[in-house]
N, C-alpha and C positions, 0 to 999 in steps of 0.2 A: 815675395813675403818674407822669406828668411833663408838662411844657409848655415852650413856648418863652418864656413870660413877657413878653408884648408888649401894647401898647395903641395901635393905629392907628385913632383915632377917624375916622369917615367923615362929612365935612361936604358933599361933592358927588361926582360920579361921574367926576372927573378926579384921582383920588388912588390911591396904591399900597396898596390893601387886598387881602386874600388871597382867592383863589378856590378852585379844585379842587386835588386832589392826585393823584399817581401814585407808584409805588414800584418800585425796582429793587434787589434785594438789601436791603442796609441803609442805603439812601439814599432819602429822600422828596424829590420834586420838587413844590413847591408853586407854583401859579400866582399871579401878581400882576396885578390888574385893570388898572392903568394903570402899566406899567413893565417887565414881563417875568416872571421866575421866579426861584426860589431853591432851593438844595439844602440838605438837613438830614440830618445823621448821626442815625439812629434805632437804632444798634446797642445802645444802653443806653436802653430806653424810659423810664427814670427820669430821664434827662438828655439829652433831644434837643438837638443842637448845630447851629446854623446854620453852614454851611460857606462859602457864597458867595452873593452877590446879583447877578443878571443884569438889567441896565437895558436892555430892548429891546422896544418896541412898546406898542400901545394895547390897549384892552379887547377881548375879555373875559378873555383870558389862560389859558383852560382848557389843561390840560396832558396829555401822553401820553409814554410812554417806551418804548424797545426797545433794550436794550444801551446803547451810548453815543449813541444817537440820541434826541433830545428834540423833541417836536412841540408847537407852541403856536398857539392859535387867535386870529385877529384879526377882529373883527367891526365895524369902522368904516373907511370909506375913508380912507387917509392919503396924503399927497403923497410920491411916491417914483419914481425912475427905475431903481433897482437894489435888490438884496436889503438891503444895509447900510443904506440910507436908511429902510427900514421900521422901523428901531430908534428913529428920531426920534420923540419924543413930541410930536406936533403939539398946540398948544394949542387949546381950543374955538374960538377966533376964526379959525383958519387950517385947521381940518379940511377936507379935500377934500370939497365938496358932492356931487360925483359924479366917477367916473372914476379914483379913486385905488385903490391896492392894498388888498385885504382877502382873507383866506384863511389859509393855513398857512405858519408859519415853521418851518424845520427846522434844528436844531442838532446838532453832534457834540461832545459833552461827554466828552472823554477823561479828564479829572480833575475830579470833582465839586468838589474843594476849591478849584479855580481857574477855575470856569465864569465866562464873561463873554460880552459881546456879540460878541467876536471869534470865538466858536464857531459863529456863524450860517454855514450852509452855503449855503442857498438859500431861496427862497420859492416857493409855488405859489398863484397866484390862483384863487379859487373863487367861483362865481356867488353874489352876494348875501352873501359873506363866510362866515366860519366862527364861528358862535356857540360851538360846541363840536365835538368830533370823537371817533370811536371807533376804537381801534386794533384791527385785525384781522390777525393774522399769517398769512401765506401762505408758509411756509418751504419747501414743495416747489418754489416758484418763486422762491426767494431774495429775497422781498420782504415789505414790510409795506404793507398796504392801510389807508387811513384813510377811514371813512365820515364825511362832512362834513355837519354840520347847519347850515342857514342861519338858522333860527328866524324870521325876518321878511324880506319881499321889499321892502326899502327901504334907502337911497334908490335910485331907478331910474337906470341909466346904461348907455351902450353899452360895447362891449369895450374894455378898457384894454390897455396894453402888456404886462401880466401875463397876459392872456387871460380875466380875470373881467369879467362883465357882470351886470346885475340888472334883472329884469322883474317886474312885479306878478304876472304869471301864472307863478309859479316852477314849482310842481308836481312837485318832484324832490328827491333828494339826489345828491351827486356822490361818486365814488370816486377817491381819490388813490393812485397807486402810488409807493412809495418803495423803490427797489432798495437792499438792505442794504448791499452793497458799493460802491455808487455813488449816495448819496443826492442828489448834485447833479443827477441825471437824473430826480428826482421829477416827475410830471406828472398831470393828471387823465386817467383812461382810460375813465370811464363816467359817463353820467347815468342815474340810476335813477328812472323814472317812479313816482309814488305811487298813480296810479289813482284810482278813485271808490269811495265807501262804498255800501252797499246803498240808501241813500236819495238816491244820486247827488251827494252832497256831495263836492266836490273837495278832496282833501288837498293844501294848497299847499306845505308845508314841514315839516321836522321841527325840534323843539327839541333833543331828544336822540335818540340811536339806541342801544338796548340790544342786545347780541350774545351769543349762547350757542353755544359749540362744545365739546360734551361727549358722548362715547360715541355718536357717530353722529347725535346731534340738533344741527343747525346752523340756527339760527333768528336773525332780526333783527326788531326792532320799532321802527318810527318813532313817536316821541311828537310828534304835531302836531295839526292841526285834528280829525283822527280818528286812532286808533291803526291802523297798517298793518303787517300781519305779512308777512315774507318768508322763504322757504327760501333759505339761503346755502350750500347744498351746494357750489356753485361761488361762492366769496366775491367774485370779481370781477364776477359777474353775478347779483345777487339776483333772485329770482323771486317775484312777488306771490302771496300765498295768500288773504288775506282782510283786512277792516278791521272795526272795531268802536269803540264809545264808550259812554258812560253818560249818563243824564239829568242835566242841570245842569252838565256839564263842557263848557266852551266851547273849550278847547284843552289837550292833554296836554303835559306837561313832561318827564317821565322815564319810562323802561320798562327792566324787567329780566325775568328768568325764574326759576322754580324750576329747580334743576340737572337735573331729569328732563325739562324742557321742556314740562310739562303745563299750567303756570300762567304767565300773563303778569302781572307786577306793575306797575301803572301809578299815576302821581301827576301832580298838576297844580299850578299856581301862581297862584291868584286874587290879584289885587292886585299881581302882578308881583314878589313877594318883598319889597316895601318897605311893604306895608300890614299892619295888625293883623287878620288873618283868622281867628284862633283864639280870639276872645272867646267867652264862654258864650253869647251871643245869635246868633252867627254860625251859619249852617246847617251841618249835618254834612258836606255834600258839599265844603265849602270846606277841611275839615281831615281828609281821609280819604285812605287808600291803597286801591286797587281791585284785585281779583283776578279775572282772566278765564281761561276755558277756551281754550287756543290752538287746539284742534281745531275749536270751533264759534264762538268769540267771545262765548260767554255769560258774563254777570257772575255770578261764584260767590259773591262776598261782599265786604265792606269792613271796614277797620279804622279806627276814629276816634280821634284824639288825645284821651286821657281828661282831660287837665288844661287847663282854660281859662286863657288868657293875658290880659294887660292891654292897654289901648288904647295903651300906649307900647312895645308889643313887636311888631316885625314878625314875622310867622309864617305859613308854610305848610309842608307837607311838601316838602323840597327833594331834594337828591341822596342816593341810598342805594346800598347793595351787598348782595349776597346771600352769607351765610356758606358757605364751600365744604365742605359736608358732605352725605352721603346719608342720615344718620340722621334729620334733621329739615329742614324749610323754615324758615329763619330769615333775617330781613333786619335791617340796621342803617341807620338813617336820620338825617340832620340835619334840623332843623325850625327853622333860624334861632334866634330868641330862646326857642323852646320847648326848645332843646337837642338831645340825642341819645337815640334810642329804639331798643329792640331788640324785634322783633315776631316771634312764632312763627306761621306761616301754613301749617303742615303740614296742617291742616284749614282751608282757605280760607274755609269758610262760618262758621267760628268762630275767627278769629284772636285771639291773646292777647298782651298785654304782658308781656315778661320782665324788662326793666330799663329805666331811664331816668335822665337828668340834666335838670333844669329849673332853670337859674340864675335869679336875680332879674333884673328889667329892667336893661339896660345904663344907661339914663338914665331914671329914674322920672318926670322932669318933661317929657321930650320923646320924641316918636317918632323914632328914628334907625336906620339900617341897621347891624345887628350880628347876632351869633350864628353858629350851625353852618351853614356852606355845605354841607358834605357829611360823612358819617360812614362809615367803611369798616372791615371786619374784615380784618386782615392779620397772620397768623402769631401768633395767640394774643392780640392786643390790638385795641382799637378806636381808630382814629385819626380824630380830629375836625379837619377843616380849618375854622378859625374866622375869620370876616371880620375882626375887630379883634384877636384874641388870638394868631393864628398857628396853631400845632399843639398840640392837647391830646390826651393818650394815656390811655386807660382800660384796666383789666383787668376782664374779665367772668368771674365764676366761676358757671357754670350747666351743668347736664347736657345741655342742648339743643345746646350748641356743643362738647361734649367729643369730641375725635377730629377736629376740623376740619382739613382738609388744609393742610399747610404749603406756601406758594407762594413761588417765587423772584422773582415780580414781581406787580404789580397795577395795572391800568389802570381808571379809571372806565368803567363801562358794559360792560366786556368780561368775560365769564365763560368761563374755559377749564377743561376737565376733564383727566383723569377725577377724579371724587370717589368716595369709597366710604363 
């Protein structure tokens, strides 16, 4: 349908390429790996228009939004003594080796057309940083909760002036409370232990945390060393239910649910997203999505990427979202240089491909980081946040998504109902 028509070639990991995206009304908020985020007018999907660029902070830059509040993840210690100094983009030579700030930046963006680093309200240090975060509304208590994923427990350091520390024995995720009317009072309110799997494997951290809040089903799943399922009837105090995994998967990357809560949808990232893991000779487990029964943790089935990629295309199943409809169970996923895919998993034992885009290799002569970071269904269109290209927008005409719920906002990893 439309695109922002850009090309930000990635030569190292200290550059402002694009990461995840969130939506509020007709504005998209797109994270920037090394630099901040930007706002995009998507009122006309044929002509998305960049409104502002905010230069503030280092990687990973994943983004969340609630009203005029914008949340951004920082997953590397940076030298700072106050909130505004976290905007400084430390060069690789002066990155704080230990004891610097990492965690959540909170902005109040009253006008997306004029967003800037001056909109930074406060920061909240979180243990081992925030690789990404999940927005969990708790409106009865006038607050937004953020489930913070640390991804990895490194580097180790003692508590900083921002309250964050990092230990190799992490074993938890943290809950940050953001009062909607007083975001400057945001703070960590809980450590949530991840527990042990049936074979006594310790779940040390979460890469992503998927959340479902729909018609009485309130679940969260930590995608980490093992997948850990929680009851979040009280969203400020998640309660451990069970854990599960699959043969050949060393650590989970992403997790979501069918909207009825019966199926957990899990993916992982062999090669860290920078390797060509979808070649014809690669094992199926490297290029699959996994479907589990949430009541038992039993593996129900898998979907395998059906089109082999070349040795110059970084590829795994990366970030995805579930189409908000009760008619079918349908997901949309980005797969780096394999593009965007739409999968019907209404029968998780026999999932099927509905639609796809698979562009040619970004650089046929060299392996380089590029492609679809994440792809999401939002109000009748598929929005692909692309590492080098910015935002690509597609229309899908298929009966499986007919009647999908119109949403006033969308955050990665957060599924809110009801759907019909």
